[in-house]
C-alpha positions as CSV (number, residue, x, y, z in Angstrom):
1,M,10.5,-34.2,3.4
2,T,9.4,-33.3,-0.1
3,T,5.8,-32.6,-1.1
4,A,4.3,-32.8,-4.6
5,S,3.9,-29.5,-6.2
6,A,0.4,-28.3,-6.7
7,T,-1.2,-28.8,-10.1
8,P,-1.4,-25.5,-11.8
9,L,-4.9,-24.1,-11.8
10,P,-5.3,-23.8,-15.6
11,A,-4.2,-27.5,-16.1
12,M,-6.7,-28.6,-13.4
13,R,-9.5,-26.6,-14.9
14,L,-8.8,-27.9,-18.4
15,R,-8.8,-31.5,-17.1
16,E,-12.2,-30.8,-15.6
17,L,-13.6,-29.2,-18.8
18,V,-12.6,-32.1,-21.1
19,F,-14.7,-34.3,-18.9
20,G,-17.7,-32.0,-19.4
21,A,-19.6,-35.0,-21.0
22,A,-19.4,-36.8,-17.6
23,C,-21.3,-33.9,-15.9
24,A,-23.9,-33.9,-18.7
25,A,-24.3,-37.6,-18.5
26,A,-24.6,-37.6,-14.7
27,L,-27.3,-35.0,-14.9
28,R,-29.2,-37.0,-17.5
29,A,-28.9,-40.2,-15.4
30,A,-30.1,-38.4,-12.3
31,A,-33.1,-36.9,-14.2
32,R,-34.0,-40.3,-15.8
33,L,-33.7,-42.2,-12.5
34,G,-35.8,-39.6,-10.7
35,V,-33.3,-39.1,-7.9
36,A,-34.3,-35.5,-7.2
37,D,-38.0,-36.6,-7.0
38,A,-37.1,-39.4,-4.6
39,L,-35.1,-37.1,-2.3
40,G,-37.5,-35.1,-0.1
41,E,-36.7,-32.6,2.7
42,T,-35.2,-35.3,4.9
43,P,-31.6,-36.2,4.3
44,A,-31.2,-39.7,2.7
45,T,-28.4,-42.2,2.2
46,A,-27.5,-43.5,-1.3
47,A,-28.9,-46.9,-0.2
48,E,-32.3,-45.4,0.7
49,L,-32.4,-43.5,-2.5
50,A,-31.4,-46.5,-4.5
51,A,-34.3,-48.5,-3.1
52,E,-36.6,-45.7,-4.2
53,V,-35.3,-45.4,-7.8
54,K,-34.4,-49.1,-8.2
55,A,-30.7,-48.6,-8.6
56,Q,-27.5,-50.3,-7.3
57,P,-26.6,-48.4,-4.1
58,R,-22.8,-48.2,-4.6
59,A,-23.2,-47.1,-8.2
60,L,-25.8,-44.5,-7.2
61,K,-23.5,-43.1,-4.5
62,R,-20.8,-42.7,-7.2
63,L,-23.2,-40.8,-9.4
64,L,-24.3,-38.5,-6.5
65,R,-20.7,-37.9,-5.4
66,A,-19.9,-36.7,-8.9
67,L,-22.9,-34.4,-9.0
68,T,-22.0,-32.8,-5.6
69,C,-18.8,-31.5,-7.3
70,Y,-21.1,-29.2,-9.3
71,S,-23.3,-28.3,-6.4
72,I,-26.0,-30.6,-7.6
73,F,-27.0,-32.3,-4.4
74,E,-24.8,-32.1,-1.3
75,E,-23.4,-34.7,1.1
76,D,-23.6,-34.1,4.8
77,K,-21.1,-35.3,7.5
78,E,-23.1,-38.5,8.1
79,G,-22.9,-39.4,4.4
80,R,-26.5,-38.5,3.6
81,F,-27.5,-36.5,0.6
82,V,-29.6,-33.3,0.7
83,H,-31.0,-31.0,-1.9
84,T,-29.3,-27.9,-3.3
85,E,-31.0,-25.1,-5.3
86,M,-29.8,-26.8,-8.5
87,S,-30.9,-30.3,-7.6
88,R,-34.4,-29.1,-6.9
89,L,-34.6,-27.9,-10.5
90,L,-34.4,-31.6,-11.5
91,R,-37.7,-32.3,-9.7
92,K,-40.8,-32.7,-11.9
93,D,-42.9,-30.8,-9.5
94,D,-40.7,-27.7,-9.1
95,P,-42.3,-24.7,-10.7
96,H,-39.0,-23.7,-12.3
97,S,-38.1,-27.3,-13.2
98,L,-35.3,-27.8,-15.8
99,R,-35.7,-31.6,-15.9
100,D,-37.1,-31.8,-19.4
101,I,-34.6,-29.3,-20.7
102,S,-31.8,-31.3,-19.1
103,L,-33.0,-34.4,-20.9
104,W,-33.4,-32.5,-24.2
105,C,-29.9,-31.2,-24.2
106,T,-28.5,-34.7,-23.6
107,E,-30.7,-36.8,-26.0
108,P,-29.0,-39.8,-27.7
109,W,-28.5,-37.9,-31.0
110,T,-26.5,-35.2,-29.3
111,W,-23.8,-37.7,-28.3
112,D,-23.5,-38.6,-32.0
113,A,-23.4,-35.0,-33.2
114,W,-21.0,-33.3,-30.8
115,P,-17.9,-35.3,-31.9
116,L,-18.5,-33.9,-35.4
117,L,-18.3,-30.3,-34.4
118,D,-15.0,-29.8,-36.1
119,Q,-16.7,-30.9,-39.4
120,A,-19.6,-28.4,-38.8
121,V,-17.1,-25.6,-38.1
122,R,-15.2,-26.4,-41.4
123,T,-18.3,-26.4,-43.5
124,G,-20.5,-24.0,-41.6
125,G,-23.4,-26.4,-41.9
126,S,-25.3,-29.1,-40.1
127,V,-23.9,-32.6,-39.7
128,F,-27.3,-34.2,-39.1
129,G,-27.9,-35.3,-42.7
130,D,-24.6,-37.1,-42.8
131,L,-25.4,-38.9,-39.5
132,Y,-29.0,-39.9,-40.1
133,G,-29.8,-39.4,-43.8
134,K,-32.5,-36.9,-43.2
135,E,-33.1,-33.4,-41.7
136,F,-33.3,-32.9,-38.0
137,F,-37.1,-32.5,-37.5
138,D,-37.9,-35.2,-40.1
139,Y,-35.7,-37.6,-38.1
140,L,-37.1,-36.6,-34.8
141,H,-40.7,-37.2,-35.7
142,A,-40.2,-40.2,-38.0
143,D,-37.4,-42.2,-36.2
144,A,-37.2,-40.8,-32.6
145,P,-40.7,-40.3,-31.2
146,E,-39.5,-40.5,-27.6
147,S,-37.0,-37.7,-28.3
148,A,-39.7,-35.7,-30.1
149,Q,-41.8,-35.9,-26.9
150,V,-38.9,-34.8,-24.8
151,F,-38.4,-31.9,-27.2
152,N,-42.0,-30.9,-27.0
153,R,-42.0,-31.0,-23.2
154,A,-38.8,-29.0,-23.0
155,M,-40.1,-26.3,-25.4
156,T,-43.3,-26.2,-23.4
157,T,-41.5,-25.8,-20.1
158,S,-39.2,-23.1,-21.5
159,S,-42.0,-21.2,-23.1
160,M,-44.2,-21.3,-20.0
161,Q,-41.3,-20.0,-17.9
162,S,-40.3,-17.2,-20.2
163,A,-43.9,-16.2,-21.0
164,R,-44.3,-14.8,-17.5
165,D,-41.2,-12.6,-18.0
166,V,-42.4,-11.4,-21.4
167,A,-45.8,-10.4,-20.1
168,E,-44.1,-8.5,-17.3
169,V,-41.8,-6.4,-19.5
170,L,-43.7,-6.0,-22.8
171,D,-45.6,-2.7,-22.9
172,L,-48.5,-3.1,-25.3
173,G,-49.0,0.6,-25.6
174,G,-52.2,1.3,-27.6
175,A,-52.3,-2.1,-29.3
176,K,-55.8,-3.7,-29.5
177,T,-54.6,-6.8,-31.4
178,V,-51.5,-8.9,-30.9
179,A,-50.2,-11.8,-33.0
180,D,-47.9,-14.5,-31.6
181,I,-46.0,-15.7,-34.7
182,G,-44.5,-19.2,-34.6
183,G,-45.7,-19.1,-31.0
184,G,-45.9,-22.8,-30.4
185,Q,-48.7,-23.6,-28.0
186,G,-49.3,-19.9,-27.3
187,H,-48.1,-19.5,-23.8
188,V,-46.7,-16.0,-24.5
189,L,-50.0,-15.0,-26.1
190,A,-52.0,-16.4,-23.2
191,G,-49.9,-14.5,-20.7
192,L,-50.4,-11.3,-22.6
193,L,-54.2,-11.8,-22.9
194,E,-54.4,-12.5,-19.2
195,K,-52.5,-9.4,-18.2
196,H,-54.3,-7.1,-20.8
197,P,-58.0,-7.9,-20.8
198,H,-58.7,-5.3,-23.5
199,I,-56.7,-6.9,-26.3
200,R,-57.5,-9.7,-28.7
201,G,-54.8,-12.2,-29.9
202,T,-53.9,-14.6,-32.7
203,L,-51.7,-17.6,-32.5
204,L,-50.0,-18.7,-35.7
205,D,-47.9,-21.9,-36.0
206,L,-47.8,-25.3,-37.8
207,P,-51.1,-27.3,-37.7
208,R,-49.7,-30.1,-35.5
209,V,-48.3,-27.5,-33.1
210,V,-51.4,-25.4,-32.6
211,A,-53.5,-28.5,-32.3
212,A,-52.0,-28.8,-28.8
213,A,-52.4,-25.1,-27.9
214,D,-52.6,-23.8,-24.4
215,P,-56.0,-24.9,-23.1
216,R,-56.8,-21.3,-22.1
217,L,-56.9,-20.5,-25.8
218,L,-58.9,-23.4,-27.0
219,E,-62.7,-23.6,-27.2
220,G,-64.1,-23.5,-23.7
221,G,-60.9,-22.0,-22.3
222,S,-60.8,-18.8,-20.2
223,L,-59.3,-16.8,-23.1
224,A,-61.0,-18.4,-26.1
225,D,-63.4,-15.5,-26.7
226,R,-60.4,-13.2,-27.3
227,A,-58.1,-15.7,-29.1
228,E,-58.0,-16.9,-32.7
229,I,-55.8,-19.9,-33.6
230,V,-54.5,-20.0,-37.2
231,P,-52.6,-23.0,-38.5
232,G,-49.8,-22.0,-40.9
233,D,-46.1,-21.6,-41.6
234,C,-44.8,-18.1,-41.1
235,R,-42.0,-18.8,-43.5
236,E,-44.5,-19.3,-46.3
237,A,-47.3,-16.8,-45.6
238,M,-48.6,-14.4,-43.0
239,P,-52.4,-14.5,-43.0
240,V,-52.6,-12.4,-39.8
241,A,-53.2,-8.7,-39.3
242,A,-52.4,-7.1,-35.9
243,D,-51.2,-4.0,-34.2
244,L,-48.4,-5.9,-32.6
245,Y,-46.5,-8.9,-33.8
246,V,-44.4,-11.0,-31.3
247,I,-41.7,-13.3,-32.8
248,K,-39.9,-15.3,-30.2
249,N,-37.0,-17.8,-30.7
250,I,-37.8,-18.7,-34.3
251,L,-35.3,-16.4,-36.2
252,E,-32.4,-18.7,-35.6
253,W,-32.8,-21.6,-38.0
254,D,-31.0,-20.0,-41.0
255,D,-30.7,-16.6,-42.7
256,E,-33.1,-17.6,-45.5
257,S,-36.0,-18.6,-43.2
258,T,-35.4,-15.5,-41.1
259,R,-35.5,-13.3,-44.2
260,R,-38.8,-14.9,-45.5
261,T,-40.5,-14.7,-42.1
262,L,-39.7,-11.0,-41.7
263,A,-40.6,-10.3,-45.3
264,N,-44.0,-11.9,-44.7
265,V,-44.6,-9.9,-41.6
266,M,-43.8,-6.7,-43.5
267,A,-46.2,-7.7,-46.3
268,A,-49.0,-8.3,-43.8
269,A,-48.5,-5.5,-41.4
270,S,-49.9,-2.0,-41.7
271,P,-47.6,1.1,-41.4
272,G,-47.1,1.9,-37.7
273,A,-47.5,-1.7,-36.6
274,R,-45.0,-2.9,-34.0
275,V,-42.9,-6.0,-34.4
276,V,-41.2,-7.3,-31.3
277,V,-38.5,-9.9,-31.7
278,I,-37.3,-11.9,-28.7
279,E,-34.2,-14.0,-28.9
280,N,-31.3,-15.5,-27.0
281,L,-28.1,-13.6,-27.7
282,V,-24.5,-14.8,-27.8
283,D,-23.2,-11.4,-26.6
284,D,-24.2,-8.8,-24.1
285,T,-25.9,-11.3,-21.9
286,P,-25.1,-12.9,-18.5
287,S,-26.0,-16.3,-19.9
288,M,-23.3,-16.5,-22.5
289,T,-22.0,-20.0,-21.4
290,F,-25.5,-21.4,-22.0
291,T,-26.4,-19.4,-25.2
292,T,-23.0,-20.1,-26.9
293,S,-23.5,-23.8,-26.2
294,M,-27.0,-23.7,-27.7
295,D,-25.5,-21.8,-30.7
296,L,-23.1,-24.7,-31.4
297,L,-25.9,-27.2,-31.0
298,L,-28.0,-25.3,-33.5
299,L,-25.0,-25.4,-35.9
300,L,-24.8,-29.2,-35.5
301,N,-28.5,-30.1,-35.9
302,V,-30.0,-27.6,-38.3
303,G,-27.2,-25.3,-39.4
304,G,-28.7,-22.4,-37.5
305,A,-27.2,-19.8,-35.3
306,K,-28.1,-17.7,-32.2
307,H,-27.8,-14.0,-32.8
308,T,-25.6,-11.2,-31.6
309,R,-27.2,-7.9,-30.9
310,E,-25.7,-6.5,-34.1
311,S,-26.8,-9.4,-36.3
312,M,-30.4,-9.3,-35.0
313,I,-30.7,-5.6,-35.6
314,S,-29.1,-6.1,-39.1
315,R,-31.6,-8.7,-40.1
316,M,-34.6,-6.6,-38.9
317,T,-33.3,-3.4,-40.6
318,E,-32.7,-5.2,-43.9
319,S,-36.3,-6.3,-43.8
320,G,-37.4,-2.7,-43.6
321,L,-38.2,-2.5,-39.9
322,V,-37.1,0.5,-37.9
323,V,-35.5,-0.9,-34.7
324,G,-35.9,1.2,-31.5
325,D,-35.5,-0.1,-28.0
326,V,-33.4,-3.2,-27.2
327,R,-33.6,-4.5,-23.6
328,P,-33.3,-7.7,-21.6
329,V,-36.4,-9.8,-20.8
330,N,-34.4,-11.9,-18.3
331,A,-30.9,-13.4,-18.1
332,Y,-31.5,-15.5,-21.2
333,L,-33.6,-13.3,-23.6
334,H,-33.5,-9.9,-25.2
335,L,-36.4,-8.0,-26.7
336,F,-36.0,-6.0,-29.9
337,D,-38.8,-3.4,-30.4
338,S,-39.4,-2.2,-33.9
339,V,-42.0,-0.5,-36.1
340,V,-43.2,-0.9,-39.7
341,P,-42.5,2.5,-41.2
342,G,-45.2,4.6,-42.8
């Protein structure tokens, strides 16, 4: 009797990888259907879940079966489905939920952009203008309001989750004032103010962004008496003076905006002020699969790039900052501590 030879592992793995879009699409479908929310602590069949999420039972079972291959849900011996650590992260009510981030990374425009990656690699620039006739954020807010909402929710989730880690690892030293530059809704600033009741803080970001600032920072909020909200564009001007400037995840759009932002900080800061830059890295990090994927997505949509440790230090040094300690915040972020020289 003869037996078929086993498929070589590299060939099997490559076959799986080229179907990576199927995994992303399955995750998106599960998130949009709300399957993780429908599944509680009791095992449930695909038919039971289908009734909850208003789906066709057989098709839902096929979706769940595909996701179990990635340890997203698990099927027991009776053919019922149960949660795994990853499937719980698709629930809206999980404190570490990645539902909105999963949706953001699989928005409709991404399926148009990814096939043009070879073009972006050839030119070194964004393909978004060719696809939609306008720049990424202009398109998002003018033509894709639902996607813009997903983006806002994803960024809020990510910021809230990382803010706790930043507050834990960032030593404020003798600082009395801290400025969160391009800080979005100010979750990082709010976390720092809560942990350090002796400091005052300023949030700087675009007017439409700070209009929806963390309620703790707004009038009547628990931190409002120690917080100032300044609408503005850090790439154009820096109307903020502080002992410590925090710049998180905004020095990745392009080299010119990075240069202008750091130059504006240098113009506003006094000698001895600290400037802390927090970024995802595409090297020296346990999350390289994630960060290199985000790096390619940045290339496609805005022509930006995630940094290596060397490139981040280089940009900061070129601006005149003296870079000191570099250390991880968590598996996804690194902190670059620097000072404005005297």
